C-alpha positions in Angstrom: -3.2 1.5 51.1 0.3 0.2 51.0 2.6 1.1 48.2 2.6 -2.5 46.9 -1.2 -2.4 46.8 -1.3 0.8 44.9 1.2 -0.6 42.3 -0.9 -3.8 42.0 -4.1 -1.8 41.6 -2.5 0.4 38.9 -1.1 -2.7 37.2 -4.6 -4.0 36.6 -5.5 -1.0 34.4 -5.4 -1.8 30.6 -2.6 0.0 28.8 -4.0 1.9 25.9 -2.7 0.5 22.6 -0.6 2.8 20.5 -2.3 3.5 17.2 -0.1 2.5 14.4 -0.4 4.1 11.0 -1.0 2.0 7.9 2.1 1.6 5.7 1.7 2.3 2.0 4.3 1.7 -0.7 3.8 3.8 -3.9 5.8 2.8 -6.9 5.4 5.5 -9.6 7.9 6.9 -12.0 6.0 10.2 -12.7 7.2 12.5 -9.9 4.0 14.7 -10.0 1.7 11.7 -9.6 3.9 10.1 -7.0 4.0 13.3 -4.9 0.3 14.0 -5.2 -0.5 10.5 -4.0 2.0 10.9 -1.2 0.5 14.2 0.0 -3.0 12.8 -0.1 -2.3 9.7 1.8 -0.1 11.4 4.4 -3.0 13.9 5.0 -5.3 10.9 5.5 -3.0 9.6 8.2 -1.0 6.9 6.3 2.8 6.5 6.3 3.9 6.5 2.7 7.1 5.2 1.2 7.9 6.3 -2.4 9.8 4.5 -5.1 10.5 5.9 -8.6 11.1 2.5 -10.3 10.3 -1.1 -9.9 13.8 -2.1 -8.7 13.7 0.3 -5.8 10.1 -0.6 -5.1 11.0 -4.3 -5.0 13.9 -3.7 -2.6 11.7 -1.6 -0.3 9.0 -4.3 -0.2 11.4 -7.0 0.6 13.0 -5.1 3.5 9.9 -3.7 5.1 6.3 -4.6 5.8 3.5 -2.7 4.0 -0.2 -2.8 4.3 -0.8 -1.9 0.7 1.2 -1.4 -2.5 0.2 0.9 -5.4 2.2 0.4 -8.6 2.1 2.2 -11.9 1.7 -0.2 -14.8 4.6 1.3 -16.7 7.0 1.6 -13.9 10.6 1.3 -15.3 13.2 -1.4 -14.5 11.0 -4.3 -13.5 7.9 -5.8 -15.0 4.8 -4.9 -12.9 3.3 -8.4 -13.2 6.5 -10.0 -12.0 6.7 -7.5 -9.1 3.1 -8.2 -8.1 3.8 -12.0 -8.2 6.9 -11.5 -5.9 4.9 -9.3 -3.5 2.1 -11.8 -3.2 4.5 -14.7 -2.7 6.2 -12.7 0.1 3.0 -11.4 1.6 -0.2 -12.9 0.3 -2.5 -10.7 2.4 -1.0 -7.4 1.2 -3.3 -5.8 -1.4 -1.6 -4.8 -4.7 -3.3 -2.1 -6.7 -2.2 -1.0 -10.2 -2.8 2.4 -11.7 -2.7 2.7 -15.5 -3.4 4.9 -18.4 -4.1 1.8 -20.6 -7.6 0.7 -21.3 -8.5 -2.6 -19.8 -9.6 -4.1 -23.2 -6.4 -3.1 -24.9 -3.9 -4.5 -22.4 -5.3 -7.0 -19.9 -5.9 -9.9 -22.2 -2.2 -11.0 -22.2 -1.5 -10.0 -18.5 -1.4 -12.1 -15.4 -3.8 -10.2 -13.1 -4.0 -13.1 -10.5 -1.7 -11.3 -8.1 -3.4 -7.9 -8.4 -6.3 -6.9 -6.1 -7.4 -3.8 -8.0 -6.8 -1.8 -11.1 -7.7 1.9 -11.4 -7.4 3.8 -14.7 -5.7 7.1 -15.1 -6.8 9.8 -14.9 -8.4 9.1 -11.6 -9.9 11.4 -9.0 -8.0 11.3 -5.7 -11.2 10.6 -3.8 -11.7 7.5 -6.0 -8.3 6.1 -5.2 -8.8 7.0 -1.5 -12.0 5.0 -1.4 -10.5 2.0 -3.1 -7.5 2.0 -0.8 -9.8 2.1 2.3 -11.9 -0.7 0.8 -8.8 -2.9 0.2 -7.3 -2.2 3.6 -10.6 -3.0 5.3 -11.4 -6.1 3.3 -8.5 -8.1 4.9 -7.4 -9.1 1.4 
């Protein structure tokens, strides 16, 4: 076989795709919760970006692409409902999940949940939030 034939033969082989990790943005002002979520998702193979307030989370979202966003309902500096609206306008297919200590009956009546894909109450078990994140990422929301 000539060298050009060898190169042509090799060139026909499919190049294996590089596996890319899913990108998660966690916006949570409580450092303990933020770090626990980060450790869990990193151990599951996700890339995690953290923000301690709504302003920084909004800036990060507008400068990078994320596969899913998790926001604490009481995140300081920006309203979570406004943030979720901005996120959905910029990237309609990116799931937005809110975590909260408020009961649904007490708070949701006056809130715009149209731009939110899931709400999970605190305290939550890490395996519950893991399953919900997997479901949202696999649903193609």
